[in-house]
MARBA-3410 file (N, C-alpha, C, O; in Angstrom, 1 decimal):
128
-9.2,-18.0,-19.2,-10.3,-17.1,-18.9,-9.7,-16.3,-17.6,-8.9,-16.8,-16.9 ~ -10.1,-15.0,-17.5,-9.5,-14.1,-16.6,-9.9,-14.5,-15.2,-9.2,-14.3,-14.3 ~ -11.2,-15.1,-15.0,-11.7,-15.5,-13.6,-10.7,-16.5,-13.0,-10.6,-16.6,-11.8 ~ -10.1,-17.4,-13.8,-9.2,-18.3,-13.3,-7.8,-17.8,-12.9,-7.0,-18.6,-12.5 ~ -7.7,-16.6,-13.2,-6.4,-15.7,-12.6,-6.6,-15.0,-11.4,-5.7,-14.3,-10.9
-7.9,-15.2,-10.9,-8.1,-14.5,-9.6,-6.9,-14.6,-8.6,-6.5,-13.6,-8.1 ~ -6.4,-15.7,-8.2,-5.4,-15.8,-7.3,-4.2,-15.0,-7.6,-3.7,-14.2,-6.7 ~ -3.7,-15.1,-8.9,-2.7,-14.2,-9.4,-2.9,-12.8,-9.2,-2.0,-12.1,-8.8 ~ -4.2,-12.4,-9.6,-4.5,-10.9,-9.5,-4.6,-10.5,-8.1,-4.4,-9.4,-7.8 ~ -5.0,-11.4,-7.2,-5.0,-10.9,-5.7,-3.6,-10.9,-5.3,-3.2,-9.9,-4.6
-2.8,-11.8,-5.6,-1.2,-11.5,-5.3,-0.6,-10.3,-5.7,0.1,-9.6,-5.0 ~ -0.9,-10.0,-6.9,-0.5,-8.6,-7.5,-1.0,-7.6,-6.8,-0.3,-6.7,-6.6 ~ -2.3,-7.5,-6.3,-2.9,-6.5,-5.3,-2.3,-6.4,-4.1,-1.8,-5.4,-3.7 ~ -2.2,-7.6,-3.5,-1.4,-7.6,-2.1,0.1,-7.0,-2.2,0.6,-6.3,-1.3 ~ 0.7,-7.5,-3.3,2.2,-7.0,-3.4,2.1,-5.5,-3.5,2.7,-4.8,-2.7
1.3,-5.1,-4.4,1.1,-3.6,-4.5,0.6,-2.8,-3.3,1.0,-1.7,-3.0 ~ -0.2,-3.5,-2.6,-0.5,-2.8,-1.2,0.8,-2.7,-0.5,1.2,-1.6,-0.1 ~ 1.6,-3.7,-0.3,2.9,-3.7,0.6,3.9,-2.6,-0.2,4.5,-1.8,0.5 ~ 4.0,-2.5,-1.4,5.1,-1.6,-2.1,4.5,-0.3,-1.9,5.2,0.6,-1.5 ~ 3.2,0.1,-2.1,2.6,1.2,-1.9,2.9,1.9,-0.6,3.4,3.0,-0.5
2.6,1.0,0.6,2.9,1.3,1.8,4.2,1.6,2.2,4.5,2.6,2.9 ~ 5.2,0.7,1.7,6.6,1.0,2.0,7.1,2.2,1.3,8.0,2.8,1.8 ~ 6.6,2.6,0.2,6.9,3.8,-0.4,6.5,4.9,0.2,7.2,6.0,0.3 ~ 5.2,4.9,0.8,4.5,6.0,1.7,5.5,6.2,2.9,5.9,7.4,3.2 ~ 5.9,5.0,3.5,6.6,5.3,4.9,7.9,5.8,4.5,8.4,6.7,5.2
8.6,5.5,3.3,9.8,6.0,2.9,9.8,7.5,2.6,10.6,8.3,3.0 ~ 8.7,7.8,1.9,8.6,9.2,1.6,8.4,10.2,2.8,8.9,11.3,2.8 ~ 7.6,9.5,3.8,7.3,10.2,5.0,8.5,10.5,5.9,8.7,11.5,6.6 ~ 9.5,9.4,5.9,10.7,9.7,6.6,11.6,10.6,5.8,12.3,11.4,6.4 ~ 11.6,10.6,4.4,12.3,11.5,3.8,11.8,13.0,4.1,12.6,13.9,4.3
10.4,13.1,4.0,9.8,14.4,4.4,10.3,15.0,5.6,10.7,16.1,5.6 ~ 10.4,14.2,6.7,11.0,14.7,7.9,12.5,14.8,8.0,12.9,15.8,8.7 ~ 13.3,14.1,7.3,14.8,14.2,7.5,15.5,14.6,6.3,16.5,15.3,6.5 ~ 15.1,14.4,5.1,15.8,14.7,3.8,14.8,15.2,2.7,14.7,14.5,1.7 ~ 14.1,16.2,2.9,13.0,16.6,2.0,13.5,16.7,0.5,12.7,16.3,-0.4
14.8,17.1,0.2,15.3,17.2,-1.0,15.2,15.8,-1.9,15.2,15.7,-3.1 ~ 15.2,14.7,-1.2,15.1,13.3,-2.0,13.7,13.2,-2.5,13.5,12.5,-3.5 ~ 12.6,13.8,-2.0,11.4,13.8,-2.5,11.3,14.2,-3.9,10.3,13.8,-4.6 ~ 12.3,15.1,-4.4,12.2,15.7,-5.7,12.8,14.7,-6.9,12.8,15.1,-8.1 ~ 13.3,13.6,-6.4,13.9,12.6,-7.4,12.9,12.2,-8.3,11.8,11.9,-7.8
13.1,12.0,-9.6,12.4,11.6,-10.7,11.4,10.1,-10.2,10.2,10.0,-10.1 ~ 12.3,9.2,-9.9,11.7,7.9,-9.5,10.8,8.0,-8.4,9.7,7.3,-8.4 ~ 11.1,8.9,-7.5,10.1,9.0,-6.1,8.8,9.8,-6.7,7.8,9.8,-6.0 ~ 8.8,10.4,-7.7,7.6,11.1,-8.3,6.8,10.2,-9.2,5.6,10.5,-9.4 ~ 7.4,9.2,-9.7,6.9,8.4,-10.8,6.4,7.1,-10.2,5.2,6.7,-10.4
7.4,6.2,-9.5,7.1,4.8,-9.1,6.0,4.7,-8.2,5.2,3.8,-8.4 ~ 5.8,5.7,-7.2,4.6,5.4,-6.3,3.2,5.6,-7.2,2.2,5.0,-6.9 ~ 3.1,6.3,-8.1,2.0,6.6,-8.9,1.7,5.5,-9.8,0.5,5.1,-10.1 ~ 2.9,4.8,-10.3,2.7,3.6,-11.2,2.3,2.3,-10.3,1.5,1.5,-10.8 ~ 2.8,2.2,-9.0,2.4,1.1,-8.2,0.9,1.4,-7.8,0.2,0.4,-7.8
0.5,2.7,-7.5,-0.9,2.9,-7.0,-1.8,2.7,-8.1,-3.0,2.3,-7.9 ~ -1.3,2.9,-9.5,-2.3,2.7,-10.6,-2.6,1.1,-10.7,-3.7,0.7,-10.7 ~ -1.5,0.3,-10.7,-1.6,-1.1,-10.8,-2.5,-1.5,-9.5,-3.3,-2.4,-9.7 ~ -2.3,-1.0,-8.4,-3.1,-1.4,-7.3,-4.6,-1.1,-7.5,-5.4,-2.0,-7.3 ~ -4.9,0.0,-8.0,-6.3,0.4,-8.2,-6.8,-0.6,-9.4,-7.9,-1.1,-9.3
-6.0,-0.8,-10.4,-6.5,-1.7,-11.3,-6.7,-3.0,-11.0,-7.6,-3.7,-11.5 ~ -5.9,-3.6,-10.1,-6.2,-4.9,-9.7,-7.2,-4.9,-8.5,-7.8,-6.0,-8.3 ~ -7.5,-3.9,-7.9,-8.7,-3.8,-7.0,-10.0,-3.9,-7.8,-10.9,-4.8,-7.6 ~ -10.0,-3.0,-8.8,-11.2,-3.0,-9.7,-11.4,-4.4,-10.4,-12.5,-4.8,-10.5 ~ -10.4,-5.0,-10.8,-10.5,-6.3,-11.4,-11.1,-7.4,-10.5,-12.1,-8.1,-10.9
-10.5,-7.4,-9.2,-10.9,-8.3,-8.1,-12.4,-8.0,-7.9,-13.1,-9.0,-7.8 ~ -12.9,-6.8,-7.7,-14.1,-6.6,-7.5,-15.2,-7.1,-8.7,-16.2,-7.7,-8.4 ~ -14.8,-6.8,-9.8,-15.4,-7.3,-11.0,-15.6,-8.9,-11.0,-16.6,-9.4,-11.4 ~ -14.5,-9.5,-10.6,-14.4,-11.1,-10.7,-15.2,-11.7,-9.5,-15.9,-12.7,-9.7 ~ -15.2,-10.9,-8.3,-15.9,-11.5,-7.2,-17.3,-11.0,-7.2,-18.1,-11.5,-6.4
-17.7,-10.2,-8.0,-19.1,-9.4,-8.0,-19.4,-8.9,-6.7,-20.5,-9.1,-6.1 ~ -18.5,-8.3,-6.1,-18.5,-7.6,-4.8,-18.2,-6.2,-5.2,-17.2,-5.9,-5.8 ~ -19.2,-5.3,-4.7,-18.9,-3.8,-4.9,-19.0,-2.9,-3.9,-19.8,-3.2,-3.0 ~ -18.3,-1.6,-4.0,-18.6,-0.8,-3.0,-20.1,-0.3,-3.1,-20.7,-0.5,-4.2 ~ -20.7,0.2,-2.2,-22.1,0.7,-1.8,-23.0,-0.6,-2.0,-24.2,-0.4,-1.8
-22.6,-1.6,-2.4,-23.5,-2.9,-2.2,-22.9,-3.9,-1.1,-23.6,-4.6,-0.5 ~ -21.5,-4.0,-1.0,-20.9,-4.7,0.0,-20.4,-3.8,0.9,-19.6,-2.9,0.5 ~ -20.7,-3.8,2.2,-20.5,-2.8,3.3,-19.0,-2.8,3.5,-18.4,-1.8,3.6 ~ -18.3,-4.0,3.5,-16.9,-3.9,3.8,-16.1,-3.3,2.7,-15.0,-2.7,3.1 ~ -16.5,-3.4,1.5,-15.8,-2.7,0.3,-16.1,-1.2,0.5,-15.3,-0.4,0.2
-17.2,-0.8,0.8,-17.7,0.5,1.0,-16.6,1.2,2.1,-15.9,2.3,1.8 ~ -16.6,0.4,3.1,-15.7,1.0,4.1,-14.1,1.1,3.7,-13.4,2.1,3.9 ~ -13.8,0.0,3.0,-12.5,0.2,2.4,-12.2,1.3,1.4,-11.1,1.8,1.3 ~ -13.4,1.7,0.7,-13.2,2.8,-0.3,-13.2,4.1,0.4,-12.4,5.0,0.1 ~ -14.2,4.3,1.5,-14.0,5.5,2.4,-12.6,5.7,3.1,-12.0,6.8,3.2
-12.1,4.5,3.5,-10.9,4.5,4.2,-9.9,5.0,3.2,-9.0,5.8,3.5 ~ -9.9,4.4,1.9,-8.9,4.8,0.9,-8.8,6.2,0.6,-7.8,6.8,0.3 ~ -10.1,6.9,0.6,-10.2,8.3,0.2,-9.6,9.2,1.3,-9.0,10.3,1.1 ~ -9.8,8.7,2.7,-9.3,9.4,3.7,-7.7,9.2,3.7,-7.0,10.2,3.7 ~ -7.3,8.0,3.5,-5.9,7.8,3.4,-5.2,8.6,2.3,-4.1,9.2,2.5
-5.7,8.7,1.1,-5.2,9.6,0.0,-5.2,10.9,0.5,-4.1,11.5,0.3 ~ -6.2,11.5,1.1,-6.3,12.9,1.5,-5.2,13.2,2.7,-4.6,14.2,2.8 ~ -5.1,12.2,3.6,-4.0,12.4,4.6,-2.7,12.4,3.9,-1.8,13.2,4.2 ~ -2.5,11.5,3.0,-1.2,11.3,2.4,-0.9,12.6,1.6,0.2,13.1,1.6 ~ -1.8,13.1,1.0,-1.5,14.4,0.3,-1.2,15.6,1.2,-0.3,16.4,0.8
-1.8,15.6,2.4,-1.4,16.6,3.4,0.0,16.3,3.9,0.8,17.2,4.1 ~ 0.3,15.0,4.2,1.6,14.7,4.7,2.7,15.0,3.7,3.7,15.6,4.0 ~ 2.5,14.5,2.5,3.7,14.7,1.5,3.7,15.9,0.6,4.7,16.2,0.0 ~ 2.5,16.7,0.6,2.6,17.6,-0.3,1.9,18.9,0.2,2.6,20.0,0.0 ~ 0.7,18.9,0.7,0.0,20.1,1.0,0.0,20.6,2.4,-0.4,21.8,2.6
0.5,19.9,3.2,0.7,20.3,4.7,1.3,21.5,4.8,2.3,21.7,4.0 ~ 0.8,22.6,5.7,1.4,23.8,5.7,2.7,23.9,6.7,3.6,24.7,6.5 ~ 2.7,23.0,7.7,3.7,23.0,8.7,4.3,21.6,8.9,3.6,20.6,8.7 ~ 5.5,21.5,9.1,6.2,20.2,9.4,5.3,19.3,10.4,5.0,18.1,10.2 ~ 5.0,20.0,11.5,4.2,19.2,12.5,2.9,18.7,11.9,2.4,17.6,12.2
2.3,19.6,11.2,0.9,19.1,10.4,1.1,18.1,9.4,0.2,17.4,9.1 ~ 2.3,17.9,8.8,2.7,17.0,7.9,3.1,15.7,8.6,2.8,14.6,8.1 ~ 3.6,15.8,9.6,3.9,14.5,10.5,2.6,14.0,11.1,2.4,12.8,11.0 ~ 1.8,14.8,11.6,0.5,14.3,12.1,-0.3,13.6,11.1,-1.0,12.7,11.4 ~ -0.3,14.1,9.9,-1.1,13.6,8.8,-0.5,12.2,8.3,-1.2,11.3,8.1
0.8,12.1,8.3,1.5,11.0,8.0,1.2,9.9,9.0,0.9,8.7,8.6 ~ 1.2,10.2,10.2,0.9,9.1,11.3,-0.5,8.7,11.2,-0.7,7.5,11.2 ~ -1.4,9.6,11.0,-2.9,9.4,10.9,-3.1,8.5,9.7,-3.8,7.5,9.8 ~ -2.4,8.8,8.6,-2.6,7.9,7.5,-2.1,6.5,7.6,-2.6,5.5,7.0 ~ -1.2,6.4,8.5,-0.8,4.9,8.8,-1.7,4.3,9.6,-2.0,3.1,9.4
-2.4,5.0,10.5,-3.5,4.2,11.2,-4.8,3.9,10.2,-5.4,2.8,10.3 ~ -5.1,4.8,9.4,-6.1,4.5,8.3,-5.6,3.4,7.5,-6.4,2.4,7.3 ~ -4.4,3.3,7.1,-3.9,2.2,6.3,-4.3,0.8,7.2,-5.0,-0.1,6.7 ~ -3.9,0.8,8.4,-4.1,-0.4,9.2,-5.5,-0.8,9.3,-5.9,-1.9,9.3 ~ -6.3,0.3,9.3,-7.9,-0.1,9.2,-8.3,-0.6,8.0,-9.1,-1.5,8.0
-7.7,0.0,6.9,-8.1,-0.7,5.5,-7.8,-2.1,5.4,-8.6,-3.0,4.9 ~ -6.5,-2.5,5.8,-6.0,-3.8,5.9,-6.9,-4.7,6.6,-7.2,-5.8,6.2 ~ -7.2,-4.1,8.0,-8.0,-5.0,8.8,-9.4,-5.4,8.2,-9.9,-6.5,8.4 ~ -9.9,-4.4,7.6,-11.3,-4.6,6.9,-11.2,-5.4,5.8,-12.1,-6.2,5.6 ~ -10.1,-5.4,5.0,-9.8,-6.2,4.0,-9.6,-7.8,4.4,-9.9,-8.7,3.6
-9.1,-7.9,5.6,-8.7,-9.3,6.0,-9.9,-9.9,6.7,-10.1,-11.1,6.5 ~ -10.8,-9.1,7.5,-11.9,-9.6,8.1,-13.1,-9.5,7.3,-14.1,-10.2,7.6 ~ -13.2,-8.7,6.2,-14.4,-8.5,5.4,-15.5,-8.0,6.2,-16.6,-8.4,6.0 ~ -15.1,-7.0,7.2,-16.1,-6.5,8.0,-15.8,-5.1,8.2,-14.7,-4.7,8.5 ~ -16.7,-4.2,7.9,-16.7,-2.7,7.9,-16.0,-2.1,9.1,-15.2,-1.2,8.9
-16.1,-2.7,10.4,-15.5,-2.2,11.5,-14.1,-2.9,11.7,-13.3,-2.6,12.6 ~ -13.8,-3.8,11.0,-12.5,-4.5,11.1,-12.5,-5.6,12.1,-11.4,-6.2,12.2 ~ -13.4,-5.9,12.8,-13.5,-7.0,13.7,-14.9,-7.6,13.9,-15.1,-8.6,14.6
END
């Protein structure tokens, strides 16, 4: 039964969180130092594959635990944080008009990421 696999699915989710963040940091460093590296095929594919698995595991965990955004405040906070993180990440790695703007968005995204993790660990919308 899939409910029995909750610990394994959570482990996949946490692993994907770490991998997604590491790839975001790496791409941010490359954006600042070696933008040409961002065009590599694996750099355009692997982060999306990791993020897809991350999202799938998040949805599965929500369904298995019967905790949902807009019903459970901490998950609502995580979802809103995720949307902000994705928006800032998009500005940082693709849509930013200036290098300074991209760097600012990249740094802000890391703060939002820390907030999301804090909310996940404490299960409190404010993170404490």
